[in-house]
VMD Tcl script that draws the C-alpha trace (Angstrom):
set ca {
  {-14.84 -5.94 -4.62}
  {-12.04 -5.13 -7.04}
  {-8.68 -6.86 -6.94}
  {-6.66 -4.08 -8.59}
  {-3.32 -5.77 -9.05}
  {-1.84 -9.06 -10.16}
  {1.14 -11.15 -9.17}
  {4.17 -11.22 -11.44}
  {6.37 -14.25 -11.63}
  {9.18 -13.22 -9.28}
  {11.99 -13.94 -11.73}
  {10.27 -12.89 -14.95}
  {10.41 -9.61 -16.85}
  {6.67 -9.39 -17.46}
  {3.25 -10.12 -16.06}
  {1.44 -13.43 -15.97}
  {-0.93 -13.85 -18.92}
  {-4.29 -12.14 -18.47}
  {-3.22 -9.95 -15.56}
  {-3.04 -6.17 -15.16}
  {0.52 -6.60 -13.97}
  {2.77 -5.14 -11.30}
  {6.36 -4.93 -12.44}
  {8.53 -5.54 -9.37}
  {10.81 -2.59 -8.56}
  {14.39 -2.76 -9.78}
  {15.57 -3.51 -6.24}
  {13.13 -6.41 -5.62}
  {15.02 -9.00 -3.50}
  {13.32 -11.97 -5.13}
  {14.60 -10.92 -8.55}
  {18.19 -10.63 -7.28}
  {18.31 -13.47 -4.76}
  {21.04 -15.96 -5.71}
  {20.73 -19.68 -5.08}
  {23.58 -19.55 -2.56}
  {21.71 -16.86 -0.61}
  {18.44 -18.77 -0.71}
  {20.25 -21.86 0.59}
  {21.29 -20.13 3.83}
  {17.79 -18.96 4.71}
  {16.54 -20.63 7.92}
  {14.51 -23.78 7.38}
  {11.54 -22.27 9.19}
  {11.59 -19.34 6.79}
  {11.98 -21.47 3.67}
  {9.04 -23.60 4.75}
  {6.84 -20.68 5.76}
  {5.41 -20.11 2.33}
  {3.74 -16.91 1.18}
  {1.45 -14.93 3.47}
  {-1.66 -13.26 2.08}
  {-2.95 -9.78 2.83}
  {-5.69 -7.49 1.60}
  {-5.60 -3.69 1.31}
  {-8.40 -1.28 0.41}
  {-8.01 1.82 -1.72}
  {-10.86 3.77 -0.12}
  {-12.09 6.71 -2.21}
  {-14.45 9.28 -0.69}
  {-17.13 10.92 -2.82}
  {-14.91 14.03 -3.00}
  {-12.17 11.86 -4.50}
  {-9.76 11.68 -1.61}
  {-8.01 8.44 -0.74}
  {-7.16 7.25 2.77}
  {-3.57 6.22 3.51}
  {-2.33 5.00 6.88}
  {1.19 5.10 8.31}
  {2.29 1.81 9.80}
  {3.46 1.98 13.42}
  {7.21 2.26 14.05}
  {7.30 -0.88 16.20}
  {5.93 -3.22 13.52}
  {8.30 -5.95 12.39}
  {7.78 -5.36 8.67}
  {7.53 -2.06 6.78}
  {7.43 0.20 9.85}
  {6.64 3.89 9.26}
  {5.49 3.23 5.68}
  {2.30 4.71 4.21}
  {-0.16 2.16 2.82}
  {-3.93 1.78 2.38}
  {-5.77 0.19 5.35}
  {-5.09 -3.51 5.23}
  {-4.81 -6.74 7.11}
  {-3.64 -10.34 7.15}
  {-5.79 -13.14 5.79}
  {-5.91 -16.61 7.29}
  {-5.63 -19.65 4.97}
  {-9.37 -20.43 5.16}
  {-10.56 -16.83 4.67}
  {-12.08 -15.44 1.49}
  {-11.11 -11.98 0.25}
  {-14.63 -10.76 1.02}
  {-14.27 -11.74 4.68}
  {-10.72 -10.40 4.90}
  {-11.62 -6.77 4.22}
  {-9.76 -4.68 6.82}
  {-11.93 -3.75 9.80}
  {-11.06 -0.06 9.43}
  {-12.22 0.07 5.81}
  {-15.34 -1.97 6.54}
  {-16.25 0.34 9.44}
  {-15.85 3.40 7.22}
  {-17.77 1.78 4.39}
  {-20.94 1.15 6.41}
  {-22.70 0.08 3.22}
  {-22.44 3.62 1.81}
  {-20.68 2.85 -1.44}
  {-19.61 -0.17 -3.44}
  {-16.67 -2.30 -4.44}
  {-15.96 -2.41 -8.16}
  {-16.08 -5.73 -10.07}
  {-12.90 -7.87 -10.27}
  {-10.01 -6.91 -12.55}
  {-7.13 -9.25 -11.65}
  {-5.58 -11.14 -8.70}
  {-2.81 -9.75 -6.47}
  {0.64 -8.21 -5.99}
  {3.77 -9.35 -4.20}
  {5.52 -7.70 -1.26}
  {8.91 -8.72 0.14}
  {10.57 -7.55 3.37}
  {13.21 -6.26 3.68}
  {12.45 -4.57 0.34}
  {16.05 -4.82 -0.95}
  {18.98 -7.19 -0.43}
  {21.23 -4.38 0.83}
  {19.17 -4.51 4.05}
  {19.36 -8.25 4.50}
  {17.91 -11.47 3.12}
  {14.13 -11.74 2.71}
  {12.25 -12.57 5.92}
  {8.65 -12.26 4.76}
  {6.93 -12.70 1.42}
  {3.34 -11.55 0.95}
  {0.78 -11.62 -1.80}
  {-1.39 -8.54 -1.33}
  {-4.78 -8.09 -2.97}
  {-5.76 -4.44 -3.47}
  {-9.48 -3.64 -3.53}
  {-11.09 -0.39 -4.67}
  {-13.95 0.88 -2.50}
  {-16.02 3.86 -3.65}
  {-17.81 5.59 -0.80}
  {-20.81 7.87 -1.26}
  {-19.69 9.96 1.73}
  {-17.15 12.79 1.91}
  {-13.79 12.31 3.60}
  {-14.94 14.60 6.43}
  {-17.94 12.35 7.09}
  {-15.76 9.24 6.99}
  {-13.17 10.88 9.24}
  {-15.64 11.00 12.14}
  {-15.89 7.18 12.16}
  {-12.21 6.28 12.02}
  {-11.13 4.04 14.89}
  {-7.57 3.05 14.05}
  {-5.54 0.59 16.14}
  {-2.59 2.57 17.52}
  {-0.50 -0.61 17.80}
  {-0.60 -0.88 14.01}
  {-1.29 2.66 12.76}
  {0.58 5.79 13.86}
  {-1.13 8.28 11.52}
  {-3.56 8.57 8.66}
  {-4.32 11.11 5.95}
  {-6.89 11.77 3.24}
  {-4.85 12.81 0.21}
  {-6.37 14.91 -2.56}
  {-6.17 13.97 -6.25}
  {-3.26 16.31 -7.08}
  {-1.05 14.86 -4.35}
  {-2.12 11.34 -5.32}
  {-1.18 12.00 -8.94}
  {2.27 13.12 -7.81}
  {2.66 10.05 -5.57}
  {1.59 7.73 -8.38}
  {4.03 9.39 -10.80}
  {7.06 8.77 -8.59}
  {9.34 6.03 -9.84}
  {12.01 4.25 -7.79}
  {14.47 7.13 -7.92}
  {15.21 10.49 -6.32}
  {13.43 12.80 -8.79}
  {10.15 14.53 -7.87}
  {7.47 15.39 -10.47}
  {8.27 18.66 -12.22}
  {4.94 20.26 -11.24}
  {5.19 19.34 -7.57}
  {4.58 22.07 -4.99}
  {6.34 21.76 -1.64}
  {3.35 22.39 0.58}
  {1.91 20.67 3.66}
  {-0.68 17.92 3.84}
  {-3.11 17.58 6.71}
  {-2.92 14.32 8.62}
  {-3.99 12.85 11.95}
  {-1.40 11.41 14.32}
  {-2.19 8.78 16.96}
  {-0.29 8.90 20.24}
  {-1.04 7.61 23.74}
  {-4.64 6.86 23.01}
  {-5.51 10.19 21.42}
  {-5.67 11.56 17.89}
  {-4.39 15.01 17.02}
  {-4.18 16.92 13.73}
  {-0.78 17.57 12.25}
  {0.75 18.98 9.09}
  {3.14 16.79 7.15}
  {5.42 17.93 4.31}
  {3.80 16.58 1.17}
  {7.29 15.69 -0.06}
  {7.25 12.88 2.54}
  {4.81 10.99 0.33}
  {7.24 11.26 -2.60}
  {10.21 9.68 -0.83}
  {11.59 6.48 -2.33}
  {13.47 3.61 -0.74}
  {17.17 4.54 -0.39}
  {19.64 2.13 -1.96}
  {21.63 1.81 1.28}
  {21.02 2.50 4.94}
  {17.79 2.63 6.90}
  {14.46 3.04 5.18}
  {12.64 6.39 5.23}
  {9.03 7.40 5.72}
  {7.43 6.95 2.30}
  {4.54 5.44 0.37}
  {5.09 1.78 -0.44}
  {5.93 0.78 -4.01}
  {2.81 -1.40 -4.29}
  {0.62 1.46 -3.08}
  {2.02 3.78 -5.75}
  {1.15 1.25 -8.43}
  {-2.34 0.79 -6.97}
  {-2.82 4.56 -7.13}
  {-1.86 4.56 -10.81}
  {-4.59 2.01 -11.46}
  {-6.99 4.07 -9.34}
  {-6.26 7.12 -11.48}
  {-7.02 5.02 -14.55}
  {-10.44 4.16 -13.09}
  {-11.09 7.87 -12.51}
  {-10.31 8.63 -16.14}
  {-12.66 5.86 -17.33}
  {-15.47 6.95 -15.01}
  {-15.12 10.58 -16.15}
  {-15.77 9.69 -19.78}
}
mol new
graphics top color blue
foreach p $ca { graphics top sphere $p radius 0.5 }
foreach p [lrange $ca 0 end-1] q [lrange $ca 1 end] { graphics top cylinder $p $q radius 0.2 }
display resetview
């Protein structure tokens, strides 16, 4: 199992010593939260602490990565594309908290890479313009290398429709474009506005659909409602994944 990312001190400008490092986005609420704002947070929220989650960057043997779109009715990060993931209870180990979807697809056909560093932070809402923070997570990203193709893995997917509204196996070129996106409106110069194949879940059935690839390059707007996009943490995880590809290709 490979924890890909590490937690930054919320109010610092750099990573904790010895970590790979995830620089919080410029709009990170924790970085901009003033003491007066923190003081008005409900007592139950202030005493809640930090939740822990685990997400798996699942790579097929043909180098596609599975992303899932969170259901619209979820209370945090609805309609956002992320790797398969789940919540961990206080007494769980990372090894036992591997998301059921990823574990089902793994089936022992592949391996987790050895550890790199701890975890990354996630705050919702993702920016203060949408309200004060309500949830704070530490998310551990794991890299899972399967020895099966994405088509073989696709036949075993059993996603929970209450949590996942769609999923897609993205190819390396699209993933490179997604990873290259910063927190701004510009798209990569070599990006082609084509369609990506995905699977949508609705009323107990799964159906193929085509999604504008540009959807995966959207970034969080500074004001107003959020848009369908890939999460900031996922983009950083994909950058690290691309680094592992480069090392393994040598």
